[in-house]
Each structure stands twice: as structure tokens, then as C-alpha cells.
C-alpha positions as MATLAB code, in Angstrom:
seq = 'XXXXXXXXXXXXXXXXXXXXXXXXXXXXXXXXXXXXXXXXXXXXXXXXXXXXXXXXXXXXXXXXXXXXXXXXXXXXXXXXXXXXXXXXXXXXXXXXXXXXXXXXXXXXXXXXXXXXXXXXXXXXXXXXXXXXXXXXXXXXXXXXXXXXXXXXXXXXXXXXXXXXXXXXXXXXXXXXXXXXXXXXXXXXXXXXXXXXXXXXXXXXXXXXXXXXXXXXXXXXXXXXXXXXXXXXXXXXXXXXXXXXXXXXXXXXXXXXXXXXXXXXXXXXXXXXXXXXXXXXXXXXXXXXXXXXXXXXXXXXXXXXXXXXXXXXXXXXXXXXXXXXXXXXXXXXXXXXXXXXXXXXXXXXXXXXXXXXXXXXXXXXXXXXXXXXXXXXX';
ca = [
       0.082   -0.197   -0.133;
       2.972    2.480    0.774;
       4.894    1.627   -2.327;
       0.869    2.455   -4.472;
       0.439    5.756   -2.473;
       4.243    6.651   -2.843;
       3.932    6.014   -6.909;
       0.545    8.127   -6.937;
       2.175   10.894   -5.526;
       4.884   10.774   -7.839;
       3.293   10.615  -11.078;
       0.433   13.391   -9.595;
       3.377   15.863   -9.348;
       5.366   14.860  -12.579;
       2.250   14.787  -14.498;
       1.087   18.330  -12.807;
       3.882   20.157  -13.382;
       4.028   19.107  -17.084;
       0.063   20.519  -17.553;
       0.750   23.545  -15.750;
       3.308   24.420  -17.889;
       0.490   24.244  -20.899;
      -1.403   26.476  -18.706;
       0.678   28.986  -17.796;
       2.203   29.212  -21.586;
      -1.325   29.513  -22.382;
      -2.475   32.158  -20.617;
       0.699   34.002  -20.910;
      -0.396   34.277  -24.959;
      -3.858   35.087  -24.658;
      -5.335   31.284  -24.932;
      -8.382   30.935  -22.961;
      -8.207   27.312  -20.832;
     -11.239   26.372  -19.759;
     -10.798   23.854  -16.734;
      -7.390   23.114  -14.815;
      -7.755   19.737  -13.022;
      -5.975   18.447  -10.204;
      -6.257   14.696  -10.578;
      -8.398   13.511  -13.411;
     -12.151   13.808  -13.731;
     -15.232   13.076  -13.101;
     -14.929   16.675  -10.719;
     -14.985   16.345   -7.143;
     -15.175   20.237   -6.591;
     -13.656   23.312   -8.329;
     -13.824   27.273   -8.327;
     -13.769   30.113  -10.904;
     -14.209   33.829  -10.857;
     -18.040   34.567  -12.152;
     -17.431   38.013  -14.161;
     -21.747   38.763  -13.413;
     -21.118   38.592   -9.751;
     -17.319   39.941   -9.307;
     -16.817   37.106   -6.964;
     -15.579   33.632   -7.008;
     -18.123   30.888   -6.987;
     -17.864   27.253   -5.742;
     -19.187   24.267   -8.024;
     -19.694   20.740   -7.068;
     -19.798   18.017   -9.636;
     -19.186   17.515  -12.806;
     -22.290   20.274  -13.343;
     -21.959   22.470  -16.842;
     -20.214   26.340  -16.436;
     -20.698   28.649  -19.268;
     -18.229   30.865  -18.268;
     -14.797   33.332  -20.066;
     -13.017   32.065  -17.046;
     -11.216   29.343  -15.876;
     -12.403   26.222  -13.962;
      -9.464   25.323  -11.174;
     -10.935   21.868   -9.761;
     -10.133   19.096   -7.679;
     -10.642   15.592   -9.356;
     -11.449   11.715   -8.419;
      -8.654   10.063   -9.767;
      -5.151   11.532   -8.465;
      -3.377   10.334  -11.325;
      -2.106   14.095  -11.984;
      -3.477   17.085  -13.954;
      -4.859   18.058  -16.925;
      -5.691   21.354  -18.608;
      -8.447   21.997  -21.219;
      -7.389   24.089  -23.400;
     -10.170   26.292  -25.992;
      -9.399   24.992  -29.924;
      -6.761   22.114  -29.150;
      -8.849   20.145  -31.121;
      -8.775   22.507  -34.120;
     -11.909   24.266  -33.362;
     -13.008   27.957  -32.563;
     -10.549   29.011  -35.123;
     -12.218   32.774  -35.826;
     -11.876   33.433  -31.914;
      -9.186   35.451  -30.649;
      -8.802   33.301  -27.556;
      -8.793   30.244  -29.364;
      -5.781   27.554  -29.733;
      -6.193   27.203  -33.609;
      -6.118   30.624  -34.049;
      -2.972   31.618  -33.023;
       0.228   31.622  -34.776;
       2.354   28.509  -35.552;
       5.008   29.664  -33.092;
       2.771   29.936  -30.521;
       0.896   27.080  -30.399;
       4.484   25.128  -30.613;
       5.477   26.986  -27.324;
       2.368   25.982  -25.512;
       2.877   22.474  -26.754;
       6.582   22.093  -25.739;
       5.783   24.086  -22.268;
       4.853   20.793  -20.633;
       7.995   19.273  -21.854;
       9.989   22.352  -20.878;
       8.776   22.364  -17.205;
       9.452   18.815  -16.577;
      12.911   19.271  -17.472;
      13.093   22.218  -15.200;
      11.545   20.106  -12.036;
      14.495   17.394  -13.013;
      16.884   20.344  -13.016;
      15.611   21.400   -9.313;
      15.565   17.939   -8.148;
      18.661   16.552   -8.974;
      20.362   19.994   -7.492;
      18.213   19.407   -4.575;
      19.869   15.991   -4.497;
      23.585   17.285   -4.731;
      22.880   19.798   -2.015;
      21.372   16.799    0.102;
      24.477   14.589   -0.837;
      24.872   11.655   -2.948;
      26.710    8.767   -3.944;
      29.314    9.523   -6.223;
      30.730    6.919   -8.703;
      34.584    6.373   -8.883;
      36.872    4.433  -10.351;
      36.796    0.619   -9.720;
      39.797    0.094  -10.324;
      41.159    3.397   -7.932;
      42.192    1.206   -4.664;
      43.338    4.481   -3.168;
      39.541    6.133   -2.769;
      39.371    6.206    1.030;
      35.436    5.833    2.739;
      34.941    4.218   -0.434;
      30.893    1.537   -1.096;
      30.086   -0.912   -2.806;
      27.065   -0.373   -4.248;
      24.425   -2.772   -6.504;
      23.882   -0.630   -9.901;
      21.931   -3.245  -11.646;
      20.126   -6.943  -10.549;
      19.020   -8.637  -13.385;
      15.600  -10.684  -12.702;
      15.698  -13.906  -11.366;
      19.641  -14.019  -10.933;
      20.785  -15.543   -7.715;
      21.265  -11.936   -5.967;
      17.850  -11.333   -7.319;
      16.780  -14.648   -5.655;
      18.767  -13.571   -1.895;
      16.659  -10.027   -2.168;
      19.702   -8.211   -3.202;
      18.166   -5.155   -4.903;
      19.708   -1.563   -6.944;
      20.967    0.576   -4.382;
      22.038   -1.562   -2.012;
      25.515   -1.831   -0.286;
      27.716   -4.798    0.050;
      29.044   -4.178    4.089;
      31.161   -7.248    4.198;
      30.149  -11.102    4.016;
      29.435  -13.098    6.914;
      31.379  -16.432    7.801;
      34.591  -17.935    8.113;
      36.623  -17.133    4.609;
      39.172  -14.548    5.446;
      37.859  -11.748    3.498;
      34.912  -12.096    6.183;
      36.833  -10.412    9.242;
      36.511   -6.525    7.380;
      34.579   -4.646    5.113;
      34.886   -5.193    1.624;
      36.919   -1.737    0.824;
      36.452   -2.166   -3.518;
      34.828   -4.166   -5.813;
      37.651   -6.128   -6.846;
      37.431   -7.950   -3.274;
      33.938   -8.421   -3.305;
      34.006  -10.216   -7.083;
      36.957  -12.392   -5.730;
      35.320  -13.557   -2.807;
      32.093  -14.449   -5.341;
      34.776  -16.119   -7.610;
      36.209  -18.267   -4.858;
      32.517  -19.269   -3.768;
      31.128  -20.227   -7.228;
      28.503  -23.192   -6.560;
      28.588  -22.255   -2.642;
      25.917  -20.733   -0.536;
      27.612  -17.417    0.800;
      25.688  -14.720    2.962;
      26.200  -11.229    2.526;
      25.834   -8.417    4.931;
      23.500   -5.836    2.731;
      22.850   -1.919    3.844;
      19.483   -0.555    2.715;
      18.900    2.630    4.046;
      19.776    2.703    7.857;
      18.380   -1.331    7.632;
      21.345   -4.017    8.194;
      20.410   -7.711    6.564;
      21.740  -10.372    5.808;
      21.168  -12.613    2.825;
      22.069  -15.760    1.559;
      22.507  -17.412   -1.695;
      24.324  -19.415   -4.151;
      26.673  -17.897   -7.230;
      26.507  -19.583  -10.636;
      29.381  -21.943  -11.793;
      29.072  -20.321  -14.743;
      28.054  -16.321  -15.742;
      25.049  -16.160  -18.691;
      26.461  -13.785  -21.903;
      26.751   -9.965  -19.981;
      26.121  -11.027  -16.786;
      28.366  -12.008  -13.481;
      27.671  -14.814  -11.365;
      25.576  -13.267   -9.216;
      23.933  -11.445  -11.432;
      24.444   -7.545  -10.450;
      25.979   -4.447  -11.938;
      28.544   -2.566   -9.227;
      29.356    0.900   -8.631;
      31.746    2.362   -6.365;
      30.753    5.168   -4.744;
      32.030    7.912   -2.555;
      29.297   10.469   -0.398;
      29.849   13.712   -1.650;
      27.928   16.765   -0.900;
      27.961   20.131   -2.381;
      26.923   23.523   -1.679;
      23.747   25.527   -2.953;
      25.197   27.356   -5.437;
      27.224   24.747   -6.796;
      24.495   22.502   -6.999;
      22.532   24.416   -8.901;
      25.279   24.648  -11.137;
      25.611   20.904  -11.484;
      22.492   19.935  -11.704;
      22.012   20.824  -15.394;
      24.995   18.331  -15.979;
      23.408   15.798  -14.228;
      20.283   15.787  -16.205;
      22.274   15.973  -19.158;
      23.944   12.737  -18.444;
      20.390   11.469  -17.831;
      19.053   12.915  -21.166;
      21.632   11.007  -23.015;
      21.362    8.153  -21.074;
      17.576    7.774  -21.659;
      18.109    8.919  -25.375;
      20.541    5.623  -25.962;
      17.615    3.223  -24.188;
      14.928    5.279  -26.793;
      17.343    4.567  -29.840;
      17.061    1.142  -28.810;
      13.491    0.604  -29.469;
      12.993    1.501  -32.215;
      16.016   -0.500  -33.421;
      13.828   -3.613  -31.657;
      15.596   -3.811  -27.896;
      13.067   -3.329  -25.225;
      15.325   -4.842  -22.613;
      16.137   -1.833  -21.142;
      12.403    0.260  -21.431;
       9.783   -0.889  -18.545;
       6.426    0.153  -17.894;
       3.816    1.650  -14.959;
       4.801   -1.793  -13.666;
       8.851   -1.429  -13.429;
       8.356    2.379  -12.224;
       6.105    0.217   -9.170;
       9.376   -1.909   -9.214;
      11.547    0.920   -9.112;
       9.072    3.025   -6.594;
       8.993    0.160   -4.121;
      13.102   -0.272   -3.831;
      13.174    3.571   -3.432;
      11.003    3.598   -0.619;
      13.298    1.256    1.121;
      16.235    3.256    0.535;
      14.842    6.407    1.695;
      14.187   10.159    0.767;
      17.036   10.606   -1.432;
      16.412    7.956   -3.503;
      12.441    8.903   -3.768;
      14.059   12.614   -5.076;
      16.476   10.824   -7.480;
      13.638    8.672   -9.001;
      11.317   11.613   -9.205;
      14.081   13.487  -10.903;
      14.586   10.308  -13.488;
      11.137    9.715  -14.144;
      10.538   14.050  -14.950;
      13.397   13.740  -17.397;
      11.682   10.692  -19.095;
       8.328   11.825  -19.272;
       9.853   15.021  -21.302;
      12.031   12.651  -23.831;
       9.020   10.257  -24.524;
       6.247   13.297  -25.062;
       8.480   15.046  -27.312;
       9.004   12.314  -29.161;
       7.648   13.010  -33.097;
       4.854   10.581  -32.088;
       0.824   11.421  -33.318;
      -1.098   11.776  -29.593;
       2.080   13.128  -27.612;
       3.428   16.719  -27.752;
       5.604   16.206  -30.146;
       3.484   14.447  -32.541;
       1.147   17.685  -32.582;
       4.572   19.436  -32.768;
       5.177   17.838  -36.047;
       1.703   18.342  -37.816;
       2.400   22.029  -36.743;
       5.828   21.649  -38.554;
       4.621   20.207  -41.964;
       1.892   23.028  -41.726;
       4.711   25.557  -41.930;
       6.000   23.526  -44.824;
       3.536   22.647  -47.100;
       1.896   26.036  -46.548;
      -1.500   25.276  -45.640;
      -3.147   23.384  -42.463;
      -3.374   19.645  -42.522;
      -7.123   18.192  -42.265;
      -8.247   17.959  -39.023;
     -10.210   14.533  -39.594;
      -6.670   13.583  -40.954;
      -4.606   14.615  -37.760;
      -7.437   13.539  -35.718;
      -7.230   10.259  -37.265;
      -3.633    9.900  -37.124;
      -3.570   10.972  -33.079;
      -5.985    8.142  -32.919;
      -4.145    5.303  -34.501;
      -1.013    6.556  -32.374;
      -2.814    6.219  -28.800;
      -4.230    2.772  -29.954;
      -0.562    2.377  -30.843;
       0.790    3.371  -27.759;
      -1.833    1.845  -25.321;
      -1.135   -1.654  -27.077;
       2.965   -1.069  -26.426;
       1.913   -0.229  -22.916;
      -0.007   -3.689  -22.566;
       3.229   -5.239  -23.918;
       5.509   -3.608  -21.415;
       2.817   -4.590  -18.399;
       2.953   -8.324  -19.549;
       7.179   -7.903  -20.178;
       7.435   -6.133  -16.430;
       5.333   -9.051  -14.509;
       7.778  -11.570  -16.804;
      10.635   -9.594  -15.701;
       9.632   -8.941  -11.853;
       7.016  -11.144  -10.817;
       4.123   -9.919   -8.518;
       6.804  -10.276   -5.525;
       8.668   -7.630   -7.028;
       6.222   -5.082   -7.842;
       3.679   -5.080   -4.836;
];
């Protein structure tokens, strides 16, 4: 239940910020926003300024309201937010306050504003994370680094490590047993790898630190490692804890976000090439939310920042039904010198939405097979 609540809160913030971007830029450019809501309909309650009485008016439920002003609403499904922009479906071209009546540049600005806000949010979150202090990766071959920790960067689903209960973000402290390496903490990744190699096919116990919780996890490394995997099925990172000043955090935040953008861009390029091994759907997000919740507040901030970047990238892709797809139609309109038939554009967006839902269904099945119900809930 806690995972679900945290998941809804993070998703709600990301979507709300995205829609806030559309709303603010639309209003600043003279476009009427009929409703700006937190959560998805049906509407629970709302407020709007009644120009006839000169007062704010409370409304309950989905009651239809005729007003020149925006309805600010609270809705029953807490999954983010939405904004209803006048003329966003191509209607009302004769009205000056309609999206459809505005220039191509203004329409592009309104559509791109949601993506921009997701990147701004990611910048703020990454900067905040740097200010709080983060575990920064150092060269695993550098044995001179003092105070380094051995962290789990990745866990292959259904691998020995996964079956042991090891998860991304865990810190491996030491081994538990009679082996000579177990007398003290691992000081670098090489020591942990040497221990695992020396105990192929044997039962081992590792002391793991997860957030502020210490646990002993027991399992058996494989005799032979599959291609691209280790005997345990983990990726290791040697890290040290670093903390930045407020000003330095603000300066470094965009650099962190840029590196994440490049990483996620590579994943998306791989998706178009048919590689779905590095992508996930809502159940994968729930899986990582569960892990981040166990690791603590800083991990939740990091997850929110990563998801904000991801939401921005996905929405700017030139795919019908997404913001990027709508921008693409506007660019085509400018190139050909006339607007595309609204019927054709709507059909393309409907098709794009259907294909996205098909991909989402595939990812749900993919995530269930990868993590199992126990790894998600």
C-alpha cells in the first residue's frame, strides 16, 4: 500500500507540473483555458471567478459552467492533472482566444511548455539531491579512494542475487562466515568479485545495508555466468558520499540532467531498433518505487527526477497523440503552407494513441515476466 501511495504522489507531481507548463504559457499568450484540474475527472469540486457577480463561485461535481474564466478543479482520480485549452482540437479558429487561431510559433510554445517544465523540475530535483548529498561513482580500479562503498547498480531479474533479495541501491558491506575476507568490510569491488568467484556453486551470506537497515542475505553464485551477466547477476559501482554547496548544486544540476538525457536517449534509440530490454512500463516504475521507498527520501527524489526527464523525453517524441507529434503536424503545416485536414490529424492521433496503448500492454506483460508480482507489490 505504501508503494502505491508513493507511486501516485510522484506520478501526480510529474503530470501536474507538465500540465502546469501548458496552462501558464497558454494563458500568457491569450489562450483561454477552460479548466485546470488536479487529478483526472470526474470532477469533485471546483472554483471559478464569476464575472457577473464579481466573486469566486464554488461548484460541485461535473456541472457544466459557461464562463470566460478558468475552472480550477479537484478531481476524483489522483493521477496528475489536466488542462482543457480552448481550440486544442482545431475548433474555434475564428475566436481570438482559441489555440487554433494562434500562430504556429505560439502553438509550438504551448505544446513544448509541458516538456520544458518536466526538465526544469528535474533540474530542481537533481540540484536538491546534490545539496542533500549523493553517492558518486568512482573508478572501481582505484584502490586509493578512502571511504568507498560497494553499491549494487543493477540486478538481473531472477538471477541468484535477485533471489537472495539484493536490490538496486543496496550497499554490500561484507561477507558473513569463516572466509578470511569476512573479517572486515569489502574495501573495493575487486574484493567482492574475488570472494564470489572463490565461492562458485557454494552458499554465501552477504551483509547488506539498505537505507538505515542492515540485513544478511543468503544465496548461491552460479558456476557459470550467462553472457553479459556475472555469477551473481549484479552490476557493481564503487561510490563515495559527496555533498555540494547550494550554488554548486544549482550549477551541477543541469550537467547531471544532461547525462541522464543522453543515457535515456540511447535507450529510446534502442527501442526503435527493437531492443526492449532496457525499457519498462508502469509496473516497472512501481518496482523501482518500491525499492526507492526502502532506500529512503534521497532515493525517492532521485527516482522522481529520473522519471521527470523520462516523461519529458517521451512527450517530445514526434509520435501522434504526444506533444511532439502535435508539434510535428504544425511544422508540416508551415512547410506545405496550409493546414492539415483536421479529420486526418485526428485520425493520426487516434492511431498513435492506439499504438501507444498496445506498447503499454506489452510492457505490462514484459514487466510481470521480468519482476513477478512479488517484485512489484
